[in-house]
MDAnalysis code that builds the backbone (N, CA, C; Angstrom):
import MDAnalysis as mda
import numpy as np

u = mda.Universe.empty(657, n_residues=219, atom_resindex=np.repeat(np.arange(219), 3), trajectory=True)
u.add_TopologyAttr("name", ["N", "CA", "C"] * 219)
u.add_TopologyAttr("resid", np.arange(1, 220))
u.add_TopologyAttr("resname", ["MET", "THR", "ASP", "ILE", "VAL", "LEU", "ALA", "PHE", "LEU", "ARG", "GLU", "LEU", "GLU", "GLN", "ASN", "ASN", "SER", "ARG", "GLU", "TRP", "PHE", "HIS", "ALA", "ASN", "LYS", "GLY", "TRP", "TYR", "ASP", "GLU", "ALA", "LYS", "LEU", "GLU", "MET", "GLU", "LYS", "LEU", "VAL", "ASN", "THR", "LEU", "ILE", "PRO", "GLY", "VAL", "ALA", "ARG", "PHE", "ASP", "PRO", "SER", "VAL", "LYS", "PHE", "VAL", "ALA", "ALA", "LYS", "ASP", "CYS", "MET", "PHE", "ARG", "ILE", "PHE", "ARG", "ASP", "ILE", "ARG", "PHE", "SER", "LYS", "ASP", "LYS", "ARG", "PRO", "TYR", "LYS", "THR", "ASN", "PHE", "GLY", "ALA", "TRP", "ILE", "SER", "SER", "SER", "GLY", "ARG", "LYS", "SER", "CYS", "GLY", "PRO", "GLY", "TYR", "TYR", "ILE", "HIS", "ILE", "GLN", "PRO", "GLY", "GLU", "SER", "PHE", "LEU", "ALA", "ALA", "GLY", "VAL", "TYR", "MET", "PRO", "ASP", "PRO", "LEU", "THR", "LEU", "LYS", "LYS", "ILE", "ARG", "GLN", "GLU", "ILE", "TYR", "TYR", "ASN", "ILE", "GLY", "GLU", "PHE", "LYS", "ALA", "ILE", "LEU", "GLU", "ALA", "LYS", "GLU", "LEU", "MET", "LYS", "TYR", "ALA", "GLU", "GLY", "ILE", "ASP", "GLU", "MET", "ASP", "LYS", "LEU", "ILE", "ARG", "PRO", "PRO", "LYS", "ASP", "PHE", "PRO", "ALA", "ASP", "PHE", "PRO", "GLU", "ILE", "GLU", "ILE", "LEU", "LYS", "ASN", "LYS", "HIS", "TYR", "THR", "LEU", "SER", "CYS", "HIS", "LEU", "SER", "ASP", "ASP", "GLN", "LEU", "THR", "ASN", "GLU", "GLY", "PHE", "PRO", "VAL", "PHE", "ALA", "LEU", "ARG", "VAL", "PHE", "ASP", "LEU", "MET", "HIS", "PRO", "PHE", "ASN", "LEU", "PHE", "LEU", "GLY", "ARG", "ALA", "MET", "ASP", "GLY"])
u.atoms.positions = np.array([
    [-61.829, -56.164, -67.317],
    [-62.308, -56.628, -68.621],
    [-61.259, -57.546, -69.246],
    [-61.715, -58.692, -69.752],
    [-60.777, -59.596, -70.408],
    [-60.479, -59.112, -71.826],
    [-59.448, -59.678, -72.408],
    [-59.036, -59.259, -73.750],
    [-60.014, -59.720, -74.825],
    [-61.008, -60.530, -74.453],
    [-61.939, -61.037, -75.460],
    [-62.674, -59.906, -76.186],
    [-62.959, -58.824, -75.476],
    [-63.673, -57.701, -76.082],
    [-62.809, -57.032, -77.145],
    [-61.562, -56.721, -76.787],
    [-60.664, -56.084, -77.737],
    [-60.365, -57.004, -78.909],
    [-60.187, -58.289, -78.626],
    [-59.897, -59.246, -79.693],
    [-61.051, -59.320, -80.681],
    [-62.282, -59.365, -80.171],
    [-63.449, -59.403, -81.053],
    [-63.518, -58.146, -81.916],
    [-63.318, -56.985, -81.297],
    [-63.422, -55.727, -82.037],
    [-62.325, -55.597, -83.093],
    [-61.139, -56.118, -82.797],
    [-60.058, -56.085, -83.799],
    [-60.448, -56.907, -85.025],
    [-61.015, -58.075, -84.788],
    [-61.420, -58.928, -85.908],
    [-62.597, -58.317, -86.669],
    [-63.508, -57.705, -85.948],
    [-64.652, -57.062, -86.598],
    [-64.201, -55.915, -87.491],
    [-63.179, -55.193, -87.057],
    [-62.622, -54.104, -87.871],
    [-62.164, -54.627, -89.227],
    [-61.603, -55.830, -89.237],
    [-61.067, -56.417, -90.464],
    [-62.134, -57.193, -91.248],
    [-63.243, -57.508, -90.617],
    [-64.258, -58.372, -91.255],
    [-65.657, -57.826, -91.004],
    [-65.864, -56.579, -91.375],
    [-67.126, -55.918, -91.067],
    [-68.195, -56.269, -92.111],
    [-68.726, -57.477, -91.967],
    [-69.759, -57.949, -92.886],
    [-70.770, -58.769, -92.110],
    [-71.982, -58.852, -92.621],
    [-73.024, -59.630, -91.955],
    [-72.656, -61.108, -91.915],
    [-72.018, -61.595, -92.983],
    [-71.657, -63.004, -93.050],
    [-70.681, -63.361, -91.921],
    [-69.643, -62.553, -91.761],
    [-68.658, -62.819, -90.709],
    [-69.302, -62.698, -89.334],
    [-70.115, -61.657, -89.160],
    [-70.745, -61.421, -87.860],
    [-71.638, -62.593, -87.470],
    [-72.450, -63.064, -88.402],
    [-73.345, -64.177, -88.092],
    [-72.565, -65.452, -87.786],
    [-71.444, -65.638, -88.468],
    [-70.615, -66.824, -88.218],
    [-69.927, -66.757, -86.862],
    [-69.792, -65.539, -86.343],
    [-69.107, -65.342, -85.061],
    [-70.045, -64.761, -84.001],
    [-71.330, -65.066, -84.138],
    [-72.326, -64.507, -83.211],
    [-72.040, -64.914, -81.760],
    [-71.564, -66.134, -81.555],
    [-71.251, -66.568, -80.196],
    [-70.139, -65.744, -79.577],
    [-69.135, -65.406, -80.386],
    [-68.030, -64.569, -79.931],
    [-68.536, -63.181, -79.560],
    [-69.397, -62.623, -80.424],
    [-69.999, -61.311, -80.137],
    [-70.777, -61.348, -78.825],
    [-71.597, -62.388, -78.639],
    [-72.397, -62.483, -77.417],
    [-71.510, -62.527, -76.172],
    [-70.385, -63.224, -76.285],
    [-69.459, -63.324, -75.154],
    [-68.809, -61.973, -74.861],
    [-68.411, -61.258, -75.927],
    [-67.794, -59.939, -75.758],
    [-68.809, -58.942, -75.195],
    [-70.026, -59.001, -75.712],
    [-71.079, -58.099, -75.226],
    [-71.359, -58.334, -73.751],
    [-71.370, -59.598, -73.338],
    [-71.605, -59.931, -71.931],
    [-70.497, -59.369, -71.051],
    [-69.244, -59.427, -71.515],
    [-68.124, -58.849, -70.753],
    [-68.315, -57.350, -70.580],
    [-68.737, -56.681, -71.650],
    [-68.981, -55.248, -71.585],
    [-70.126, -54.950, -70.620],
    [-71.164, -55.754, -70.681],
    [-72.313, -55.561, -69.800],
    [-71.916, -55.733, -68.334],
    [-71.075, -56.714, -68.060],
    [-70.596, -56.927, -66.687],
    [-69.814, -55.703, -66.194],
    [-68.976, -55.156, -67.067],
    [-68.193, -53.976, -66.686],
    [-69.106, -52.807, -66.360],
    [-70.081, -52.554, -67.225],
    [-70.986, -51.422, -67.001],
    [-71.809, -51.622, -65.734],
    [-72.255, -52.844, -65.496],
    [-73.008, -53.114, -64.274],
    [-72.139, -52.996, -63.024],
    [-70.831, -53.140, -63.179],
    [-69.903, -52.904, -62.071],
    [-69.728, -51.405, -61.830],
    [-69.684, -50.636, -62.915],
    [-69.459, -49.201, -62.798],
    [-70.669, -48.449, -62.251],
    [-71.867, -48.861, -62.619],
    [-73.069, -48.106, -62.234],
    [-73.188, -47.892, -60.724],
    [-73.119, -48.928, -59.889],
    [-73.224, -48.670, -58.435],
    [-72.061, -47.844, -57.907],
    [-70.906, -47.945, -58.559],
    [-69.775, -47.123, -58.147],
    [-70.031, -45.653, -58.438],
    [-70.563, -45.366, -59.618],
    [-70.911, -43.984, -59.973],
    [-72.019, -43.474, -59.053],
    [-72.971, -44.348, -58.730],
    [-74.108, -43.941, -57.895],
    [-73.687, -43.469, -56.508],
    [-72.502, -43.885, -56.065],
    [-72.031, -43.447, -54.746],
    [-71.771, -41.949, -54.708],
    [-71.353, -41.367, -55.850],
    [-71.149, -39.911, -55.859],
    [-72.185, -39.192, -56.723],
    [-72.934, -39.940, -57.552],
    [-73.991, -39.353, -58.371],
    [-75.217, -40.261, -58.301],
    [-76.073, -40.068, -57.283],
    [-77.229, -40.949, -57.066],
    [-78.227, -40.972, -58.225],
    [-78.121, -40.044, -59.168],
    [-79.087, -39.997, -60.272],
    [-79.029, -41.239, -61.153],
    [-77.913, -41.987, -61.102],
    [-77.781, -43.175, -61.959],
    [-78.148, -44.462, -61.215],
    [-78.646, -44.327, -60.019],
    [-78.837, -45.462, -59.116],
    [-79.702, -46.576, -59.689],
    [-80.704, -46.218, -60.494],
    [-81.680, -47.218, -60.906],
    [-81.553, -47.660, -62.364],
    [-80.459, -47.309, -63.038],
    [-80.285, -47.770, -64.418],
    [-79.495, -49.078, -64.425],
    [-79.648, -49.826, -65.502],
    [-78.909, -51.080, -65.684],
    [-78.084, -50.983, -66.956],
    [-77.111, -51.855, -67.087],
    [-76.228, -51.815, -68.242],
    [-77.000, -51.848, -69.555],
    [-78.048, -52.672, -69.622],
    [-78.813, -52.790, -70.872],
    [-79.478, -51.470, -71.254],
    [-79.727, -50.598, -70.271],
    [-80.296, -49.282, -70.558],
    [-79.245, -48.306, -71.072],
    [-77.993, -48.589, -70.767],
    [-76.907, -47.654, -71.058],
    [-76.119, -47.990, -72.329],
    [-76.085, -49.261, -72.692],
    [-75.229, -49.696, -73.796],
    [-75.852, -49.391, -75.156],
    [-75.004, -48.921, -76.065],
    [-75.445, -48.631, -77.426],
    [-75.395, -49.900, -78.279],
    [-76.315, -49.991, -79.233],
    [-76.328, -51.121, -80.150],
    [-75.100, -51.099, -81.040],
    [-74.631, -52.258, -81.431],
    [-73.455, -52.350, -82.292],
    [-73.839, -52.199, -83.763],
    [-75.124, -52.263, -84.048],
    [-75.590, -52.170, -85.434],
    [-75.642, -50.711, -85.879],
    [-75.069, -50.418, -87.036],
    [-75.048, -49.059, -87.556],
    [-76.311, -48.777, -88.362],
    [-76.773, -47.532, -88.307],
    [-77.870, -47.089, -89.165],
    [-77.243, -46.592, -90.465],
    [-77.365, -47.381, -91.515],
    [-76.683, -47.052, -92.772],
    [-77.619, -46.462, -93.822],
    [-78.859, -46.161, -93.414],
    [-79.855, -45.694, -94.384],
    [-79.432, -44.426, -95.104],
    [-78.820, -43.498, -94.389],
    [-78.457, -42.215, -94.980],
    [-76.943, -41.990, -94.978],
    [-76.189, -43.075, -94.910],
    [-74.734, -42.976, -94.836],
    [-74.077, -43.572, -96.081],
    [-73.012, -42.922, -96.529],
    [-72.237, -43.476, -97.641],
    [-71.429, -44.684, -97.180],
    [-71.124, -44.713, -95.890],
    [-70.400, -45.836, -95.298],
    [-71.407, -46.953, -95.023],
    [-71.337, -48.017, -95.764],
    [-72.323, -49.091, -95.654],
    [-71.871, -50.251, -94.771],
    [-70.796, -50.081, -94.008],
    [-70.408, -51.137, -93.073],
    [-71.519, -51.312, -92.048],
    [-71.966, -52.536, -91.835],
    [-73.161, -52.743, -90.999],
    [-72.955, -52.619, -89.493],
    [-71.683, -52.675, -89.035],
    [-71.464, -52.715, -87.585],
    [-70.474, -51.649, -87.116],
    [-70.736, -51.122, -85.931],
    [-69.757, -50.260, -85.277],
    [-68.579, -51.124, -84.851],
    [-67.420, -50.537, -84.748],
    [-66.242, -51.299, -84.316],
    [-65.853, -50.916, -82.891],
    [-66.858, -50.584, -82.098],
    [-66.636, -50.246, -80.693],
    [-67.837, -50.695, -79.870],
    [-67.622, -50.763, -78.565],
    [-68.717, -50.883, -77.597],
    [-68.762, -49.566, -76.831],
    [-69.962, -49.061, -76.611],
    [-70.096, -47.815, -75.867],
    [-71.272, -47.864, -74.917],
    [-71.156, -47.133, -73.809],
    [-72.248, -47.072, -72.834],
    [-72.309, -45.678, -72.218],
    [-73.520, -45.142, -72.102],
    [-73.763, -43.821, -71.527],
    [-74.484, -44.013, -70.205],
    [-73.755, -43.828, -69.120],
    [-74.302, -44.020, -67.788],
    [-74.881, -42.700, -67.298],
    [-76.210, -42.637, -67.230],
    [-76.882, -41.419, -66.782],
    [-78.238, -41.789, -66.197],
    [-78.996, -40.799, -65.782],
    [-80.244, -41.056, -65.060],
    [-81.236, -41.907, -65.841],
    [-81.251, -41.785, -67.155],
    [-82.152, -42.609, -67.964],
    [-81.393, -43.341, -69.063],
    [-80.142, -43.652, -68.799],
    [-79.353, -44.444, -69.728],
    [-79.016, -43.732, -71.014],
    [-78.851, -44.502, -72.082],
    [-78.353, -43.963, -73.351],
    [-79.302, -42.947, -73.984],
    [-80.565, -42.922, -73.562],
    [-81.532, -41.993, -74.149],
    [-81.515, -40.626, -73.468],
    [-80.742, -40.507, -72.404],
    [-80.711, -39.258, -71.645],
    [-79.995, -38.153, -72.415],
    [-80.557, -36.945, -72.343],
    [-79.928, -35.764, -72.953],
    [-79.120, -34.969, -71.927],
    [-79.229, -35.364, -70.674],
    [-78.535, -34.649, -69.614],
    [-77.118, -35.122, -69.425],
    [-76.405, -34.575, -68.457],
    [-75.018, -34.970, -68.205],
    [-74.921, -36.449, -67.845],
    [-73.841, -37.076, -68.275],
    [-73.643, -38.482, -67.972],
    [-72.183, -38.865, -68.052],
    [-71.933, -40.160, -67.972],
    [-70.580, -40.718, -67.962],
    [-70.498, -41.762, -69.085],
    [-69.523, -41.616, -69.944],
    [-69.444, -42.461, -71.139],
    [-68.178, -43.309, -71.117],
    [-68.330, -44.573, -71.511],
    [-67.167, -45.435, -71.698],
    [-67.192, -45.959, -73.125],
    [-66.086, -45.791, -73.802],
    [-65.945, -46.168, -75.212],
    [-64.804, -47.164, -75.315],
    [-65.116, -48.371, -75.796],
    [-64.111, -49.420, -75.927],
    [-63.858, -49.677, -77.408],
    [-62.637, -49.394, -77.844],
    [-62.233, -49.598, -79.237],
    [-60.709, -49.740, -79.242],
    [-60.182, -50.813, -79.788],
    [-58.729, -51.018, -79.747],
    [-57.948, -49.786, -80.179],
    [-57.082, -49.294, -79.295],
    [-56.245, -48.139, -79.595],
    [-56.946, -46.806, -79.508],
    [-58.262, -46.789, -79.308],
    [-59.016, -45.529, -79.312],
    [-60.039, -45.465, -78.183],
    [-59.802, -46.162, -77.110],
    [-60.759, -46.185, -75.998],
    [-60.632, -44.928, -75.145],
    [-61.732, -44.551, -74.504],
    [-61.685, -43.385, -73.619],
    [-62.872, -43.382, -72.664],
    [-62.721, -42.611, -71.598],
    [-63.789, -42.293, -70.664],
    [-64.173, -40.843, -70.890],
    [-65.426, -40.506, -70.695],
    [-65.842, -39.117, -70.902],
    [-67.013, -38.780, -69.994],
    [-67.252, -37.494, -69.844],
    [-68.411, -37.003, -69.096],
    [-68.841, -35.685, -69.705],
    [-70.083, -35.284, -69.398],
    [-70.570, -34.007, -69.887],
    [-71.856, -34.121, -70.673],
    [-72.017, -33.201, -71.620],
    [-73.207, -33.146, -72.473],
    [-72.755, -33.091, -73.923],
    [-73.236, -34.050, -74.720],
    [-72.853, -34.149, -76.133],
    [-74.067, -33.845, -77.015],
    [-73.868, -32.988, -78.008],
    [-74.906, -32.603, -78.960],
    [-76.173, -32.063, -78.283],
    [-76.045, -31.072, -77.398],
    [-77.255, -30.510, -76.785],
    [-78.083, -29.760, -77.823],
    [-79.389, -29.695, -77.608],
    [-80.243, -28.925, -78.517],
    [-79.947, -27.435, -78.330],
    [-80.371, -26.580, -79.265],
    [-80.014, -25.150, -79.206],
    [-80.374, -24.459, -77.899],
    [-81.564, -24.738, -77.352],
    [-81.970, -24.087, -76.106],
    [-81.074, -24.521, -74.954],
    [-80.781, -25.829, -74.879],
    [-79.904, -26.338, -73.823],
    [-78.509, -25.770, -73.964],
    [-78.011, -25.704, -75.187],
    [-76.680, -25.157, -75.430],
    [-76.599, -23.708, -74.968],
    [-77.633, -22.944, -75.237],
    [-77.632, -21.547, -74.793],
    [-77.646, -21.456, -73.277],
    [-78.406, -22.323, -72.611],
    [-78.434, -22.325, -71.145],
    [-77.054, -22.627, -70.573],
    [-76.370, -23.586, -71.173],
    [-75.028, -23.943, -70.705],
    [-74.080, -22.770, -70.886],
    [-74.128, -22.154, -72.054],
    [-73.251, -21.002, -72.312],
    [-73.545, -19.851, -71.345],
    [-74.818, -19.615, -71.066],
    [-75.170, -18.548, -70.129],
    [-74.636, -18.837, -68.736],
    [-74.759, -20.098, -68.296],
    [-74.268, -20.473, -66.969],
    [-72.754, -20.274, -66.885],
    [-72.060, -20.632, -67.958],
    [-70.609, -20.438, -67.995],
    [-70.274, -18.958, -68.000],
    [-70.996, -18.191, -68.802],
    [-70.734, -16.752, -68.927],
    [-70.867, -16.042, -67.575],
    [-71.913, -16.382, -66.840],
    [-72.161, -15.702, -65.562],
    [-71.357, -16.294, -64.398],
    [-70.781, -17.459, -64.609],
    [-70.030, -18.126, -63.525],
    [-68.694, -18.648, -64.044],
    [-68.018, -17.824, -64.839],
    [-66.803, -18.275, -65.508],
    [-65.708, -18.653, -64.519],
    [-65.616, -17.956, -63.404],
    [-64.594, -18.284, -62.410],
    [-64.803, -19.671, -61.835],
    [-66.042, -19.978, -61.482],
    [-66.372, -21.300, -60.947],
    [-66.107, -22.384, -61.990],
    [-66.510, -22.116, -63.227],
    [-66.350, -23.109, -64.293],
    [-64.882, -23.407, -64.562],
    [-64.069, -22.365, -64.624],
    [-62.640, -22.571, -64.866],
    [-61.981, -23.304, -63.700],
    [-62.434, -23.021, -62.485],
    [-61.883, -23.720, -61.314],
    [-62.164, -25.212, -61.399],
    [-63.336, -25.584, -61.908],
    [-63.678, -26.993, -62.092],
    [-62.751, -27.621, -63.127],
    [-62.593, -26.953, -64.270],
    [-61.759, -27.483, -65.349],
    [-60.290, -27.587, -64.956],
    [-59.839, -26.662, -64.104],
    [-58.423, -26.577, -63.772],
    [-58.079, -27.241, -62.439],
    [-59.014, -28.020, -61.902],
    [-58.726, -28.747, -60.667],
    [-57.521, -29.653, -60.892],
    [-56.581, -29.598, -59.983],
    [-55.291, -30.282, -60.158],
    [-55.444, -31.769, -60.449],
    [-56.262, -32.473, -59.685],
    [-56.413, -33.920, -59.876],
    [-57.083, -34.235, -61.203],
    [-58.114, -33.461, -61.568],
    [-58.806, -33.693, -62.835],
    [-57.863, -33.525, -64.014],
    [-56.995, -32.537, -63.946],
    [-56.103, -32.242, -65.070],
    [-55.082, -33.353, -65.320],
    [-54.931, -34.267, -64.373],
    [-54.048, -35.414, -64.603],
    [-54.643, -36.360, -65.641],
    [-55.968, -36.279, -65.821],
    [-56.656, -37.226, -66.695],
    [-57.369, -36.568, -67.878],
    [-57.811, -35.336, -67.729],
    [-58.561, -34.654, -68.781],
    [-57.979, -33.267, -69.010],
    [-57.610, -32.996, -70.246],
    [-56.961, -31.728, -70.567],
    [-57.964, -30.725, -71.143],
    [-58.942, -30.360, -70.344],
    [-59.898, -29.342, -70.770],
    [-61.016, -29.893, -71.634],
    [-61.895, -28.999, -72.054],
    [-63.063, -29.372, -72.851],
    [-62.626, -29.943, -74.195],
    [-63.279, -31.024, -74.618],
    [-63.007, -31.592, -75.937],
    [-63.472, -30.592, -77.004],
    [-62.574, -30.208, -77.879],
    [-62.918, -29.207, -78.886],
    [-63.348, -29.901, -80.180],
    [-64.670, -29.975, -80.375],
    [-65.247, -30.588, -81.565],
    [-66.255, -29.623, -82.170],
    [-66.180, -29.414, -83.462],
    [-67.184, -28.593, -84.166],
    [-67.347, -27.211, -83.541],
    [-66.251, -26.585, -83.147],
    [-66.360, -25.269, -82.524],
    [-66.822, -24.214, -83.530],
    [-67.542, -23.228, -83.005],
    [-67.917, -22.092, -83.841],
    [-66.675, -21.305, -84.233],
    [-66.736, -20.680, -85.392],
    [-65.645, -19.801, -85.826],
    [-65.828, -18.425, -85.204],
    [-67.057, -17.977, -85.165],
    [-67.377, -16.666, -84.602],
    [-68.032, -16.824, -83.226],
    [-68.036, -15.776, -82.409],
    [-68.691, -15.861, -81.097],
    [-70.166, -16.201, -81.246],
    [-70.730, -16.969, -80.317],
    [-72.156, -17.320, -80.408],
    [-73.035, -16.087, -80.265],
    [-74.187, -16.146, -80.897],
    [-75.148, -15.043, -80.856],
    [-75.546, -14.742, -79.415],
    [-75.711, -13.474, -79.125],
    [-76.165, -12.984, -77.808],
    [-75.080, -12.982, -76.739],
    [-73.827, -13.210, -77.144],
    [-72.723, -13.139, -76.186],
    [-71.675, -12.161, -76.717],
    [-71.106, -11.325, -75.848],
    [-70.151, -10.308, -76.311],
    [-68.856, -10.923, -76.836],
    [-68.437, -10.433, -77.979],
    [-67.235, -10.965, -78.621],
    [-65.987, -10.692, -77.801],
    [-66.028, -9.670, -76.943],
    [-64.841, -9.330, -76.156],
    [-64.801, -10.038, -74.802],
    [-65.698, -10.989, -74.592],
    [-65.656, -11.775, -73.358],
    [-64.313, -12.501, -73.295],
    [-63.565, -12.367, -72.184],
    [-62.199, -12.934, -72.130],
    [-62.119, -14.432, -72.415],
    [-63.160, -15.169, -72.082],
    [-63.152, -16.620, -72.303],
    [-64.116, -17.025, -73.417],
    [-64.182, -16.190, -74.448],
    [-65.128, -16.445, -75.539],
    [-64.870, -17.780, -76.229],
    [-63.626, -18.244, -76.222],
    [-63.318, -19.527, -76.859],
    [-64.073, -20.675, -76.198],
    [-64.266, -20.585, -74.891],
    [-65.021, -21.622, -74.185],
    [-66.465, -21.643, -74.669],
    [-67.026, -20.451, -74.923],
    [-68.421, -20.357, -75.345],
    [-68.624, -20.785, -76.794],
    [-67.568, -20.917, -77.558],
    [-67.692, -21.338, -78.958],
    [-67.927, -22.843, -79.099],
    [-67.756, -23.579, -78.008],
    [-67.959, -25.028, -78.087],
    [-69.431, -25.360, -78.339],
    [-69.653, -26.425, -79.105],
    [-71.010, -26.919, -79.354],
    [-71.327, -28.126, -78.469],
    [-70.287, -28.747, -77.940],
    [-70.431, -29.870, -77.011],
    [-69.612, -29.522, -75.774],
    [-70.067, -29.962, -74.623],
    [-69.312, -29.717, -73.396],
    [-69.005, -31.061, -72.746],
    [-67.869, -31.619, -73.152],
    [-67.433, -32.923, -72.647],
    [-65.967, -32.886, -72.263],
    [-65.606, -33.775, -71.344],
    [-64.218, -34.003, -70.949],
    [-63.896, -35.456, -71.281],
    [-62.656, -35.734, -71.675],
    [-62.285, -37.102, -72.016],
    [-60.959, -37.501, -71.392],
    [-60.854, -38.790, -71.093],
    [-59.622, -39.394, -70.594],
    [-59.328, -40.597, -71.477],
    [-58.267, -40.516, -72.261],
    [-57.941, -41.592, -73.190],
    [-57.320, -42.778, -72.456],
    [-57.600, -43.977, -72.967],
    [-57.190, -45.219, -72.320],
    [-56.348, -46.071, -73.249],
    [-55.349, -46.738, -72.697],
    [-54.568, -47.695, -73.478],
    [-55.246, -49.062, -73.387],
    [-54.931, -49.934, -74.319],
    [-55.479, -51.288, -74.270],
    [-55.037, -52.011, -73.004],
    [-53.806, -51.758, -72.570],
    [-53.305, -52.394, -71.349],
    [-54.110, -51.961, -70.122],
    [-54.507, -50.688, -70.071],
    [-55.319, -50.216, -68.950],
    [-56.651, -50.958, -68.878],
    [-57.254, -51.183, -70.033],
    [-58.560, -51.826, -70.079],
    [-58.528, -53.245, -69.538],
    [-57.441, -53.947, -69.816],
    [-57.359, -55.352, -69.408],
    [-56.741, -55.532, -68.028],
    [-56.359, -54.436, -67.385],
    [-55.837, -54.505, -66.021],
    [-56.988, -54.744, -65.055],
    [-56.803, -55.621, -64.091],
    [-57.886, -55.949, -63.166],
    [-58.330, -54.754, -62.327],
    [-57.482, -53.734, -62.223],
    [-57.839, -52.544, -61.462],
    [-58.562, -51.486, -62.280],
    [-58.920, -51.810, -63.534],
    [-59.528, -50.802, -64.397],
    [-60.822, -50.215, -63.846],
    [-61.765, -51.010, -63.326],
    [-63.002, -50.403, -62.804],
    [-62.745, -49.355, -61.731],
    [-61.788, -49.609, -60.866],
    [-61.451, -48.632, -59.815],
    [-60.901, -47.355, -60.445],
    [-60.044, -47.522, -61.456],
    [-59.498, -46.356, -62.156],
    [-60.610, -45.557, -62.825],
    [-61.506, -46.251, -63.530],
    [-62.591, -45.573, -64.245],
    [-63.464, -44.779, -63.279],
    [-63.781, -45.368, -62.134],
    [-64.614, -44.678, -61.153],
    [-63.904, -43.466, -60.575],
    [-62.590, -43.562, -60.414],
    [-61.817, -42.416, -59.942],
    [-61.929, -41.254, -60.932],
    [-61.793, -41.556, -62.214],
    [-61.884, -40.521, -63.245],
    [-63.292, -39.927, -63.293],
    [-64.307, -40.783, -63.268],
    [-65.685, -40.289, -63.304],
    [-65.996, -39.418, -62.086],
    [-65.475, -39.803, -60.930],
    [-65.687, -39.013, -59.716],
    [-65.080, -37.619, -59.870],
    [-63.900, -37.550, -60.463],
    [-63.251, -36.256, -60.680],
    [-64.008, -35.413, -61.709],
    [-64.722, -36.066, -62.610],
    [-65.507, -35.353, -63.633],
    [-66.884, -34.956, -63.117],
    [-67.273, -35.487, -61.977],
    [-68.612, -35.240, -61.442],
    [-68.925, -33.753, -61.239],
    [-68.015, -32.920, -60.680],
    [-68.338, -31.493, -60.534],
    [-68.661, -30.813, -61.868],
    [-68.011, -31.254, -62.937],
    [-68.293, -30.738, -64.283],
    [-69.743, -31.062, -64.655],
    [-70.165, -32.293, -64.403],
    [-71.545, -32.680, -64.690],
    [-72.548, -31.931, -63.824],
    [-72.195, -31.705, -62.568],
    [-73.084, -30.949, -61.680],
    [-73.316, -29.541, -62.210],
    [-72.258, -28.909, -62.671],
    [-72.370, -27.558, -63.224],
    [-73.290, -27.564, -64.444],
    [-73.080, -28.509, -65.345],
    [-73.900, -28.584, -66.559],
    [-75.357, -28.899, -66.223],
    [-75.562, -29.777, -65.259],
    [-76.918, -30.108, -64.847],
    [-77.639, -28.904, -64.275],
    [-76.941, -28.118, -63.498],
    [-77.519, -26.897, -62.941],
    [-77.915, -25.941, -64.053],
    [-77.067, -25.837, -65.062],
    [-77.368, -24.953, -66.199],
    [-78.627, -25.413, -66.934],
    [-78.743, -26.709, -67.138],
    [-79.878, -27.246, -67.880],
    [-81.179, -27.140, -67.099],
    [-81.087, -27.139, -65.779],
    [-82.274, -27.035, -64.939],
    [-82.731, -25.592, -64.753],
    [-81.876, -24.654, -65.156],
    [-82.162, -23.249, -64.921],
    [-83.205, -22.661, -65.877],
])
């Protein structure tokens, strides 16, 4: 990825207005195309170890840069990042997938399931509860731990989830509301010509995590 994407996003952060955006629409189109090229490079690479993504295209995976401000106090019209969810049905998929987030100083790769509905969340927790040894072995795989330090802890429950014993030794794992892993990226990594190979390596290491979650959701 060239620096044009990061440069555009840095300027957008400082000039988040419709007037500026429209005046720089050509720059946005160029940055968006760079992001699309990257995602289209990653998809066939991911498909080699996860065939479920074989038939999606970047346009199916990339999120719009326009913010929905109807119910938000924050009225800035544009997101200051590019993001793409690579999964069997692209960004609309509720199942496990692979996410790339590009934002100066805050970029990352991720995999897993984000914001599952209550029934899906319970299925995931049950699968973990009954197969905790297998799940921990996936999380603690030596190579994976070089890039992802366990489940991302966001919006965790304070108390144990309903229908699960409070004395379960790994109850903290079951308190999660999202089951994702993340690998943070520097700006220099993004602009390195070897970045796609690196990203695919990380996604491949996260694949067993997605397989486990997919099995839970199918159960």
